[in-house]
VMD Tcl script that builds the backbone (N, CA, C; Angstrom):
set m [mol new atoms 450]
animate dup $m
set s [atomselect $m all]
$s set {name element resname resid chain x y z} {
  {N N MET 1 A -133.611 -54.416 -107.994}
  {CA C MET 1 A -134.518 -54.074 -107.378}
  {C C MET 1 A -135.904 -53.702 -107.024}
  {N N SER 2 A -137.366 -54.223 -106.691}
  {CA C SER 2 A -138.329 -53.557 -106.675}
  {C C SER 2 A -138.292 -52.484 -106.012}
  {N N GLU 3 A -140.066 -52.140 -106.439}
  {CA C GLU 3 A -139.929 -50.916 -106.558}
  {C C GLU 3 A -139.841 -50.378 -104.931}
  {N N GLY 4 A -140.607 -51.303 -103.915}
  {CA C GLY 4 A -140.621 -51.215 -102.618}
  {C C GLY 4 A -138.640 -51.463 -101.791}
  {N N GLY 5 A -138.172 -52.480 -102.861}
  {CA C GLY 5 A -136.763 -52.377 -101.835}
  {C C GLY 5 A -136.752 -53.319 -101.412}
  {N N ARG 6 A -137.223 -54.727 -101.451}
  {CA C ARG 6 A -137.224 -55.699 -100.671}
  {C C ARG 6 A -137.023 -56.804 -101.817}
  {N N ARG 7 A -137.420 -56.704 -103.293}
  {CA C ARG 7 A -136.735 -58.122 -104.071}
  {C C ARG 7 A -135.420 -57.718 -104.476}
  {N N VAL 8 A -135.079 -58.430 -104.252}
  {CA C VAL 8 A -133.837 -58.516 -105.692}
  {C C VAL 8 A -133.656 -59.713 -107.235}
  {N N GLU 9 A -133.467 -58.796 -107.979}
  {CA C GLU 9 A -133.157 -59.420 -108.869}
  {C C GLU 9 A -131.799 -58.890 -109.691}
  {N N VAL 10 A -130.778 -60.303 -109.538}
  {CA C VAL 10 A -129.062 -59.823 -110.444}
  {C C VAL 10 A -129.753 -60.414 -111.244}
  {N N THR 11 A -128.944 -59.136 -112.106}
  {CA C THR 11 A -128.716 -59.591 -113.273}
  {C C THR 11 A -127.168 -59.362 -113.678}
  {N N VAL 12 A -126.668 -60.084 -114.699}
  {CA C VAL 12 A -125.208 -59.629 -115.620}
  {C C VAL 12 A -124.778 -58.606 -115.033}
  {N N ASP 13 A -125.843 -57.979 -115.811}
  {CA C ASP 13 A -125.500 -56.203 -116.659}
  {C C ASP 13 A -125.543 -55.259 -114.768}
  {N N LYS 14 A -126.526 -55.606 -114.312}
  {CA C LYS 14 A -125.669 -54.976 -112.904}
  {C C LYS 14 A -124.635 -55.446 -112.010}
  {N N LEU 15 A -124.220 -57.070 -112.352}
  {CA C LEU 15 A -123.539 -57.677 -111.254}
  {C C LEU 15 A -121.789 -56.196 -111.836}
  {N N ARG 16 A -122.310 -56.572 -112.992}
  {CA C ARG 16 A -120.661 -55.930 -114.218}
  {C C ARG 16 A -120.632 -54.342 -113.243}
  {N N GLU 17 A -121.927 -53.672 -113.230}
  {CA C GLU 17 A -121.462 -52.260 -112.325}
  {C C GLU 17 A -121.166 -52.244 -111.007}
  {N N ILE 18 A -120.180 -53.128 -110.827}
  {CA C ILE 18 A -119.604 -53.209 -109.056}
  {C C ILE 18 A -118.300 -53.783 -109.750}
  {N N SER 19 A -117.425 -52.905 -109.518}
  {CA C SER 19 A -116.325 -52.633 -109.628}
  {C C SER 19 A -115.255 -54.144 -109.349}
  {N N LEU 20 A -115.477 -55.037 -108.399}
  {CA C LEU 20 A -115.241 -56.052 -108.781}
  {C C LEU 20 A -115.764 -57.325 -109.534}
  {N N PHE 21 A -116.207 -56.895 -109.970}
  {CA C PHE 21 A -117.390 -57.760 -111.298}
  {C C PHE 21 A -116.636 -57.586 -112.733}
  {N N ALA 22 A -116.779 -56.102 -112.788}
  {CA C ALA 22 A -116.389 -55.123 -114.286}
  {C C ALA 22 A -116.203 -56.093 -115.303}
  {N N GLU 23 A -114.958 -57.427 -114.929}
  {CA C GLU 23 A -113.793 -57.593 -115.806}
  {C C GLU 23 A -114.448 -59.474 -115.793}
  {N N VAL 24 A -115.340 -59.511 -115.720}
  {CA C VAL 24 A -115.547 -61.272 -114.827}
  {C C VAL 24 A -116.462 -61.514 -116.631}
  {N N ALA 25 A -115.414 -62.790 -116.591}
  {CA C ALA 25 A -116.805 -62.952 -118.299}
  {C C ALA 25 A -118.147 -63.516 -118.108}
  {N N GLU 26 A -119.507 -62.557 -119.166}
  {CA C GLU 26 A -119.964 -63.538 -118.671}
  {C C GLU 26 A -120.876 -64.323 -118.590}
  {N N PRO 27 A -120.063 -65.678 -119.023}
  {CA C PRO 27 A -120.914 -67.487 -118.579}
  {C C PRO 27 A -120.946 -66.619 -117.139}
  {N N GLN 28 A -119.388 -66.324 -116.990}
  {CA C GLN 28 A -118.984 -66.831 -115.112}
  {C C GLN 28 A -120.160 -65.875 -114.336}
  {N N LEU 29 A -120.482 -64.640 -114.515}
  {CA C LEU 29 A -121.034 -63.409 -114.472}
  {C C LEU 29 A -122.588 -63.864 -114.251}
  {N N ALA 30 A -123.598 -64.830 -114.986}
  {CA C ALA 30 A -124.780 -65.648 -115.541}
  {C C ALA 30 A -124.757 -66.332 -113.951}
  {N N ILE 31 A -123.519 -67.616 -113.852}
  {CA C ILE 31 A -123.861 -68.051 -112.895}
  {C C ILE 31 A -123.841 -67.426 -111.953}
  {N N LEU 32 A -123.095 -66.223 -111.202}
  {CA C LEU 32 A -122.712 -66.093 -110.261}
  {C C LEU 32 A -124.158 -65.019 -110.154}
  {N N ALA 33 A -124.458 -64.420 -111.190}
  {CA C ALA 33 A -126.145 -63.770 -110.607}
  {C C ALA 33 A -127.169 -64.949 -109.721}
  {N N ARG 34 A -127.088 -66.005 -110.653}
  {CA C ARG 34 A -127.803 -67.317 -109.897}
  {C C ARG 34 A -127.863 -67.474 -108.833}
  {N N ARG 35 A -126.580 -67.472 -107.726}
  {CA C ARG 35 A -125.809 -67.792 -107.161}
  {C C ARG 35 A -126.317 -66.869 -106.132}
  {N N PHE 36 A -125.984 -65.678 -106.254}
  {CA C PHE 36 A -126.155 -64.408 -104.999}
  {C C PHE 36 A -127.927 -63.929 -104.497}
  {N N VAL 37 A -127.221 -64.434 -103.150}
  {CA C VAL 37 A -129.058 -64.572 -102.115}
  {C C VAL 37 A -128.040 -63.026 -101.563}
  {N N PRO 38 A -129.964 -62.892 -101.468}
  {CA C PRO 38 A -130.122 -61.244 -100.817}
  {C C PRO 38 A -130.337 -61.085 -99.153}
  {N N ALA 39 A -129.591 -60.053 -98.399}
  {CA C ALA 39 A -129.682 -60.341 -96.726}
  {C C ALA 39 A -129.821 -59.195 -96.757}
  {N N GLU 40 A -130.584 -58.732 -95.856}
  {CA C GLU 40 A -130.694 -57.207 -94.908}
  {C C GLU 40 A -130.451 -57.198 -93.680}
  {N N ALA 41 A -129.956 -55.910 -93.077}
  {CA C ALA 41 A -129.388 -55.566 -91.728}
  {C C ALA 41 A -130.039 -54.457 -91.458}
  {N N GLN 42 A -130.622 -53.814 -90.797}
  {CA C GLN 42 A -131.473 -52.308 -89.707}
  {C C GLN 42 A -130.198 -51.713 -89.274}
  {N N ALA 43 A -129.991 -50.760 -89.532}
  {CA C ALA 43 A -129.344 -49.871 -88.821}
  {C C ALA 43 A -128.383 -50.394 -87.359}
  {N N GLY 44 A -127.704 -50.007 -86.979}
  {CA C GLY 44 A -127.369 -50.821 -85.869}
  {C C GLY 44 A -127.197 -52.224 -85.858}
  {N N GLU 45 A -127.038 -52.903 -86.327}
  {CA C GLU 45 A -127.753 -54.235 -86.486}
  {C C GLU 45 A -126.059 -55.133 -86.782}
  {N N VAL 46 A -125.197 -55.874 -86.025}
  {CA C VAL 46 A -124.862 -56.177 -86.039}
  {C C VAL 46 A -124.323 -58.184 -86.667}
  {N N VAL 47 A -123.262 -57.010 -88.448}
  {CA C VAL 47 A -123.434 -58.190 -89.441}
  {C C VAL 47 A -122.728 -59.608 -89.373}
  {N N PHE 48 A -121.843 -59.447 -88.308}
  {CA C PHE 48 A -120.804 -60.362 -87.856}
  {C C PHE 48 A -119.282 -59.342 -87.095}
  {N N ARG 49 A -119.490 -60.846 -86.375}
  {CA C ARG 49 A -117.849 -60.195 -85.153}
  {C C ARG 49 A -117.317 -60.976 -85.907}
  {N N GLU 50 A -116.459 -59.884 -84.898}
  {CA C GLU 50 A -115.253 -60.669 -84.506}
  {C C GLU 50 A -114.483 -61.787 -84.146}
  {N N GLY 51 A -113.901 -63.099 -84.945}
  {CA C GLY 51 A -113.876 -63.890 -84.155}
  {C C GLY 51 A -115.055 -64.919 -84.457}
  {N N ASP 52 A -116.001 -64.522 -85.006}
  {CA C ASP 52 A -117.371 -65.576 -86.098}
  {C C ASP 52 A -115.949 -66.439 -86.650}
  {N N GLU 53 A -116.874 -67.176 -87.195}
  {CA C GLU 53 A -116.961 -68.311 -88.415}
  {C C GLU 53 A -117.119 -67.575 -89.858}
  {N N GLY 54 A -116.098 -67.491 -90.775}
  {CA C GLY 54 A -116.633 -66.761 -91.858}
  {C C GLY 54 A -118.181 -67.592 -92.540}
  {N N GLU 55 A -118.823 -67.475 -93.035}
  {CA C GLU 55 A -119.805 -68.279 -93.982}
  {C C GLU 55 A -120.274 -67.405 -95.323}
  {N N LEU 56 A -120.205 -65.990 -94.794}
  {CA C LEU 56 A -120.861 -65.530 -96.102}
  {C C LEU 56 A -119.632 -64.810 -97.176}
  {N N PHE 57 A -119.720 -63.877 -98.262}
  {CA C PHE 57 A -118.958 -62.803 -98.973}
  {C C PHE 57 A -119.992 -62.115 -99.156}
  {N N TYR 58 A -120.268 -61.045 -99.078}
  {CA C TYR 58 A -121.166 -59.487 -98.512}
  {C C TYR 58 A -120.785 -58.964 -99.669}
  {N N VAL 59 A -121.471 -58.369 -100.621}
  {CA C VAL 59 A -121.869 -56.705 -101.525}
  {C C VAL 59 A -122.592 -56.367 -101.130}
  {N N ILE 60 A -122.443 -55.073 -100.762}
  {CA C ILE 60 A -123.510 -54.083 -100.020}
  {C C ILE 60 A -123.965 -53.399 -101.707}
  {N N VAL 61 A -125.046 -53.987 -101.659}
  {CA C VAL 61 A -126.919 -53.379 -102.881}
  {C C VAL 61 A -127.052 -51.863 -102.437}
  {N N ARG 62 A -127.509 -51.736 -100.843}
  {CA C ARG 62 A -127.811 -49.948 -100.562}
  {C C ARG 62 A -127.793 -50.342 -99.519}
  {N N GLY 63 A -126.868 -49.295 -98.667}
  {CA C GLY 63 A -126.840 -48.975 -97.530}
  {C C GLY 63 A -125.215 -48.886 -97.589}
  {N N SER 64 A -124.753 -48.525 -95.955}
  {CA C SER 64 A -123.317 -48.703 -95.483}
  {C C SER 64 A -122.805 -49.044 -94.280}
  {N N VAL 65 A -122.023 -49.557 -93.708}
  {CA C VAL 65 A -121.397 -50.586 -92.550}
  {C C VAL 65 A -120.237 -49.667 -92.186}
  {N N ILE 66 A -120.099 -49.760 -91.041}
  {CA C ILE 66 A -118.700 -49.494 -90.526}
  {C C ILE 66 A -117.799 -51.073 -89.976}
  {N N VAL 67 A -116.570 -50.988 -90.502}
  {CA C VAL 67 A -115.740 -52.252 -89.925}
  {C C VAL 67 A -115.102 -51.581 -88.441}
  {N N SER 68 A -114.731 -52.621 -87.361}
  {CA C SER 68 A -114.434 -51.772 -86.683}
  {C C SER 68 A -113.633 -53.107 -86.161}
  {N N ARG 69 A -112.527 -53.566 -85.501}
  {CA C ARG 69 A -111.439 -54.442 -84.525}
  {C C ARG 69 A -111.766 -53.657 -82.919}
  {N N LEU 70 A -111.756 -54.913 -82.053}
  {CA C LEU 70 A -110.980 -54.444 -80.955}
  {C C LEU 70 A -109.644 -54.853 -80.546}
  {N N ASP 71 A -109.441 -53.056 -79.614}
  {CA C ASP 71 A -108.493 -52.432 -80.158}
  {C C ASP 71 A -107.879 -53.594 -78.066}
  {N N GLU 72 A -106.279 -52.955 -77.905}
  {CA C GLU 72 A -105.695 -52.950 -76.784}
  {C C GLU 72 A -106.828 -53.514 -75.791}
  {N N SER 73 A -107.154 -52.675 -75.555}
  {CA C SER 73 A -107.642 -51.723 -73.929}
  {C C SER 73 A -109.307 -52.593 -74.418}
  {N N GLY 74 A -109.969 -53.266 -75.327}
  {CA C GLY 74 A -111.048 -53.945 -76.170}
  {C C GLY 74 A -112.080 -53.256 -75.570}
  {N N GLN 75 A -111.864 -51.987 -76.510}
  {CA C GLN 75 A -112.567 -50.813 -76.875}
  {C C GLN 75 A -112.660 -50.879 -78.491}
  {N N PRO 76 A -113.832 -51.077 -79.218}
  {CA C PRO 76 A -114.033 -51.013 -80.859}
  {C C PRO 76 A -113.418 -49.520 -81.245}
  {N N MET 77 A -111.891 -49.969 -82.067}
  {CA C MET 77 A -111.476 -49.035 -83.046}
  {C C MET 77 A -112.416 -49.218 -84.469}
  {N N GLU 78 A -112.802 -48.208 -84.934}
  {CA C GLU 78 A -113.283 -48.154 -86.380}
  {C C GLU 78 A -112.023 -48.208 -87.636}
  {N N LEU 79 A -112.147 -49.286 -88.500}
  {CA C LEU 79 A -111.305 -49.306 -89.355}
  {C C LEU 79 A -111.737 -48.331 -90.990}
  {N N ALA 80 A -112.850 -49.259 -91.162}
  {CA C ALA 80 A -113.355 -48.679 -91.938}
  {C C ALA 80 A -114.917 -48.230 -92.582}
  {N N ARG 81 A -115.417 -47.110 -93.688}
  {CA C ARG 81 A -116.656 -47.408 -93.815}
  {C C ARG 81 A -116.484 -47.394 -95.172}
  {N N LEU 82 A -117.901 -48.818 -96.046}
  {CA C LEU 82 A -118.293 -49.155 -96.559}
  {C C LEU 82 A -119.749 -48.991 -97.172}
  {N N ALA 83 A -120.267 -48.562 -98.220}
  {CA C ALA 83 A -121.209 -48.403 -99.037}
  {C C ALA 83 A -121.553 -49.534 -99.888}
  {N N ASP 84 A -122.793 -48.578 -101.034}
  {CA C ASP 84 A -122.811 -49.502 -102.211}
  {C C ASP 84 A -121.903 -50.234 -103.108}
  {N N GLY 85 A -121.783 -51.396 -103.382}
  {CA C GLY 85 A -120.769 -51.892 -104.637}
  {C C GLY 85 A -119.853 -51.846 -103.856}
  {N N ASP 86 A -119.079 -51.681 -102.361}
  {CA C ASP 86 A -118.280 -52.641 -101.654}
  {C C ASP 86 A -118.230 -53.561 -101.381}
  {N N GLN 87 A -118.060 -54.248 -101.191}
  {CA C GLN 87 A -117.945 -56.034 -100.868}
  {C C GLN 87 A -116.485 -56.392 -99.869}
  {N N PHE 88 A -117.283 -57.080 -98.648}
  {CA C PHE 88 A -116.617 -58.021 -97.362}
  {C C PHE 88 A -116.784 -58.902 -97.274}
  {N N GLY 89 A -115.896 -59.636 -95.929}
  {CA C GLY 89 A -115.884 -60.844 -95.865}
  {C C GLY 89 A -114.888 -61.769 -96.031}
  {N N GLU 90 A -114.279 -61.039 -97.411}
  {CA C GLU 90 A -113.637 -62.418 -97.977}
  {C C GLU 90 A -112.352 -63.144 -97.143}
  {N N LEU 91 A -112.348 -62.442 -96.203}
  {CA C LEU 91 A -111.229 -62.244 -95.285}
  {C C LEU 91 A -110.627 -63.817 -95.013}
  {N N ALA 92 A -111.751 -63.806 -93.949}
  {CA C ALA 92 A -112.399 -65.625 -93.740}
  {C C ALA 92 A -112.266 -66.453 -94.611}
  {N N LEU 93 A -112.875 -65.941 -95.118}
  {CA C LEU 93 A -113.369 -66.982 -96.934}
  {C C LEU 93 A -111.902 -67.448 -97.821}
  {N N LEU 94 A -111.219 -66.806 -98.089}
  {CA C LEU 94 A -109.994 -67.085 -98.792}
  {C C LEU 94 A -109.109 -67.279 -97.714}
  {N N HIS 95 A -108.672 -67.249 -96.192}
  {CA C HIS 95 A -108.699 -67.571 -95.588}
  {C C HIS 95 A -108.432 -69.089 -94.536}
  {N N ASP 96 A -110.195 -69.346 -94.933}
  {CA C ASP 96 A -110.316 -70.279 -93.787}
  {C C ASP 96 A -110.430 -70.098 -92.402}
  {N N GLY 97 A -110.961 -69.090 -92.294}
  {CA C GLY 97 A -110.495 -68.768 -90.441}
  {C C GLY 97 A -111.708 -68.203 -89.758}
  {N N LEU 98 A -111.472 -66.983 -88.708}
  {CA C LEU 98 A -111.826 -66.550 -88.398}
  {C C LEU 98 A -112.740 -65.218 -89.020}
  {N N ARG 99 A -113.505 -64.347 -88.696}
  {CA C ARG 99 A -113.564 -63.277 -88.925}
  {C C ARG 99 A -112.737 -62.166 -87.682}
  {N N ASN 100 A -112.198 -61.177 -88.446}
  {CA C ASN 100 A -111.149 -60.254 -88.117}
  {C C ASN 100 A -111.318 -58.997 -87.561}
  {N N ALA 101 A -112.060 -58.703 -87.730}
  {CA C ALA 101 A -113.187 -57.650 -87.577}
  {C C ALA 101 A -114.911 -57.929 -87.619}
  {N N THR 102 A -115.776 -57.381 -86.595}
  {CA C THR 102 A -116.475 -56.960 -86.808}
  {C C THR 102 A -117.536 -55.651 -87.988}
  {N N VAL 103 A -119.041 -56.554 -88.001}
  {CA C VAL 103 A -118.837 -55.621 -89.451}
  {C C VAL 103 A -120.472 -55.297 -88.789}
  {N N THR 104 A -120.555 -53.835 -88.934}
  {CA C THR 104 A -121.954 -53.044 -87.949}
  {C C THR 104 A -122.340 -52.335 -89.247}
  {N N ALA 105 A -123.884 -52.180 -89.286}
  {CA C ALA 105 A -124.892 -51.688 -90.125}
  {C C ALA 105 A -125.196 -50.184 -89.455}
  {N N ARG 106 A -124.896 -49.234 -90.603}
  {CA C ARG 106 A -124.465 -47.828 -90.081}
  {C C ARG 106 A -125.950 -47.656 -90.646}
  {N N THR 107 A -126.355 -48.172 -92.024}
  {CA C THR 107 A -127.775 -47.544 -92.014}
  {C C THR 107 A -128.573 -48.763 -92.499}
  {N N ASP 108 A -130.262 -48.916 -92.804}
  {CA C ASP 108 A -130.295 -49.707 -92.942}
  {C C ASP 108 A -130.246 -50.619 -94.498}
  {N N CYS 109 A -129.447 -51.570 -94.663}
  {CA C CYS 109 A -128.684 -52.560 -96.177}
  {C C CYS 109 A -129.280 -53.668 -96.326}
  {N N LEU 110 A -128.747 -53.332 -97.671}
  {CA C LEU 110 A -129.565 -54.829 -98.236}
  {C C LEU 110 A -128.168 -55.105 -99.094}
  {N N PHE 111 A -127.848 -56.689 -99.070}
  {CA C PHE 111 A -126.354 -56.910 -99.101}
  {C C PHE 111 A -127.368 -58.208 -100.445}
  {N N LEU 112 A -125.812 -58.284 -101.186}
  {CA C LEU 112 A -126.387 -60.028 -101.581}
  {C C LEU 112 A -125.228 -60.873 -101.265}
  {N N THR 113 A -125.472 -62.127 -101.268}
  {CA C THR 113 A -124.495 -62.740 -99.859}
  {C C THR 113 A -123.758 -64.133 -100.905}
  {N N LEU 114 A -122.502 -64.548 -101.101}
  {CA C LEU 114 A -121.987 -66.015 -101.520}
  {C C LEU 114 A -121.964 -67.106 -100.969}
  {N N THR 115 A -122.586 -67.469 -100.636}
  {CA C THR 115 A -121.737 -69.073 -99.700}
  {C C THR 115 A -120.141 -69.153 -99.893}
  {N N ARG 116 A -119.847 -69.778 -99.137}
  {CA C ARG 116 A -118.483 -69.951 -99.261}
  {C C ARG 116 A -118.175 -71.016 -100.227}
  {N N ALA 117 A -118.594 -72.226 -100.533}
  {CA C ALA 117 A -118.619 -72.609 -100.902}
  {C C ALA 117 A -118.406 -72.411 -103.181}
  {N N HIS 118 A -119.927 -71.103 -103.217}
  {CA C HIS 118 A -120.164 -70.260 -104.079}
  {C C HIS 118 A -119.032 -69.582 -104.551}
  {N N PHE 119 A -118.456 -68.698 -102.854}
  {CA C PHE 119 A -117.567 -68.023 -102.805}
  {C C PHE 119 A -116.061 -68.491 -103.534}
  {N N LEU 120 A -115.701 -69.981 -103.069}
  {CA C LEU 120 A -114.614 -70.299 -103.725}
  {C C LEU 120 A -114.263 -70.505 -104.871}
  {N N GLU 121 A -115.670 -71.601 -105.621}
  {CA C GLU 121 A -116.227 -71.663 -106.900}
  {C C GLU 121 A -116.115 -70.608 -107.681}
  {N N MET 122 A -116.156 -69.141 -107.701}
  {CA C MET 122 A -116.214 -68.282 -107.876}
  {C C MET 122 A -114.472 -67.884 -108.385}
  {N N LEU 123 A -114.282 -68.223 -107.270}
  {CA C LEU 123 A -112.381 -68.194 -107.556}
  {C C LEU 123 A -112.138 -68.467 -107.917}
  {N N ARG 124 A -112.871 -70.581 -108.108}
  {CA C ARG 124 A -111.404 -71.238 -108.710}
  {C C ARG 124 A -112.430 -70.805 -110.393}
  {N N THR 125 A -113.017 -70.455 -111.190}
  {CA C THR 125 A -113.077 -70.928 -111.768}
  {C C THR 125 A -112.988 -69.385 -113.185}
  {N N ALA 126 A -112.442 -68.129 -112.024}
  {CA C ALA 126 A -112.238 -67.118 -112.272}
  {C C ALA 126 A -110.750 -66.271 -111.698}
  {N N PRO 127 A -109.753 -66.669 -112.193}
  {CA C PRO 127 A -108.468 -66.568 -112.084}
  {C C PRO 127 A -108.392 -65.086 -111.379}
  {N N ASP 128 A -108.683 -64.475 -113.059}
  {CA C ASP 128 A -108.359 -62.564 -113.068}
  {C C ASP 128 A -109.189 -62.264 -111.691}
  {N N LEU 129 A -110.543 -62.814 -111.186}
  {CA C LEU 129 A -110.867 -62.562 -109.629}
  {C C LEU 129 A -110.399 -62.572 -109.111}
  {N N ARG 130 A -109.895 -63.956 -108.890}
  {CA C ARG 130 A -109.583 -64.638 -107.396}
  {C C ARG 130 A -107.895 -63.482 -107.219}
  {N N ALA 131 A -107.217 -62.928 -108.462}
  {CA C ALA 131 A -106.067 -62.349 -107.681}
  {C C ALA 131 A -106.671 -60.650 -107.588}
  {N N MET 132 A -107.699 -60.254 -107.932}
  {CA C MET 132 A -108.419 -58.918 -107.251}
  {C C MET 132 A -108.273 -58.990 -106.579}
  {N N VAL 133 A -109.797 -60.680 -105.815}
  {CA C VAL 133 A -110.383 -60.292 -104.769}
  {C C VAL 133 A -109.122 -60.088 -103.441}
  {N N GLU 134 A -108.194 -61.243 -103.933}
  {CA C GLU 134 A -106.810 -61.893 -102.980}
  {C C GLU 134 A -106.501 -60.055 -102.334}
  {N N ARG 135 A -106.349 -59.026 -103.703}
  {CA C ARG 135 A -105.202 -58.262 -104.003}
  {C C ARG 135 A -105.865 -57.577 -103.449}
  {N N LEU 136 A -107.559 -56.723 -103.016}
  {CA C LEU 136 A -107.844 -56.398 -102.081}
  {C C LEU 136 A -107.917 -56.891 -100.697}
  {N N ALA 137 A -107.982 -58.292 -100.463}
  {CA C ALA 137 A -108.023 -58.704 -99.308}
  {C C ALA 137 A -106.767 -58.334 -98.677}
  {N N ASN 138 A -105.697 -58.340 -98.964}
  {CA C ASN 138 A -103.938 -57.431 -99.242}
  {C C ASN 138 A -103.643 -56.755 -98.705}
  {N N GLU 139 A -104.446 -55.535 -99.101}
  {CA C GLU 139 A -104.980 -54.058 -99.099}
  {C C GLU 139 A -105.718 -53.823 -97.399}
  {N N ARG 140 A -106.889 -54.882 -97.677}
  {CA C ARG 140 A -107.418 -54.646 -96.129}
  {C C ARG 140 A -106.378 -54.777 -94.786}
  {N N VAL 141 A -105.914 -56.230 -95.064}
  {CA C VAL 141 A -105.109 -56.513 -93.957}
  {C C VAL 141 A -103.942 -55.831 -93.414}
  {N N GLY 142 A -103.684 -55.325 -94.974}
  {CA C GLY 142 A -102.116 -54.098 -94.279}
  {C C GLY 142 A -102.662 -52.778 -94.119}
  {N N ASP 143 A -104.242 -52.144 -94.280}
  {CA C ASP 143 A -105.045 -51.092 -93.918}
  {C C ASP 143 A -105.271 -51.101 -92.212}
  {N N GLY 144 A -105.587 -52.199 -91.736}
  {CA C GLY 144 A -105.881 -52.799 -90.835}
  {C C GLY 144 A -104.936 -53.101 -90.142}
  {N N ALA 145 A -103.819 -53.524 -90.067}
  {CA C ALA 145 A -102.256 -53.461 -90.121}
  {C C ALA 145 A -102.599 -51.973 -89.533}
  {N N ARG 146 A -101.855 -51.278 -90.192}
  {CA C ARG 146 A -101.734 -49.925 -90.346}
  {C C ARG 146 A -102.444 -48.697 -88.876}
  {N N LEU 147 A -103.886 -49.612 -89.057}
  {CA C LEU 147 A -104.857 -48.395 -88.582}
  {C C LEU 147 A -104.183 -49.596 -86.807}
  {N N ALA 148 A -104.163 -50.313 -86.867}
  {CA C ALA 148 A -103.558 -50.315 -84.989}
  {C C ALA 148 A -102.948 -49.857 -84.898}
  {N N THR 149 A -102.010 -50.327 -85.214}
  {CA C THR 149 A -100.735 -49.076 -84.875}
  {C C THR 149 A -100.419 -47.609 -84.708}
  {N N ALA 150 A -101.675 -47.137 -85.234}
  {CA C ALA 150 A -101.822 -45.591 -85.235}
  {C C ALA 150 A -101.951 -45.167 -84.293}
}
mol reanalyze $m
mol bondsrecalc $m
mol representation Tube
mol addrep $m
């Protein structure tokens, strides 16, 4: 990150510090490093809404977000808080579906994003990573279902 925090250069070493990418082979990380694009959100800004088309996968570089879903009465129900190093947005990309939750920036945020095509290519070329992403996605679905019925 530049001194002002506005420019982000993604390196293999930095990607390896993110738990999701810790075991990915260096050649695959080098490709990913070139494909990630930085994005920002200001505190209070909605990153995406429940029901939106899934287009991007996000890794939080700096900041925190709230993941919420509407309950039966139409009120937002907080499901999770995510922060530096966490990822989100994979569910809609894995299942070619709509977003199942709303993500709102809790603080000013800097993200690294991958397009759907690059995300799916990443999973295709890194089977171990695909297994990890699918496991995390299944845990999220399970956590969301438990929270929704709690």
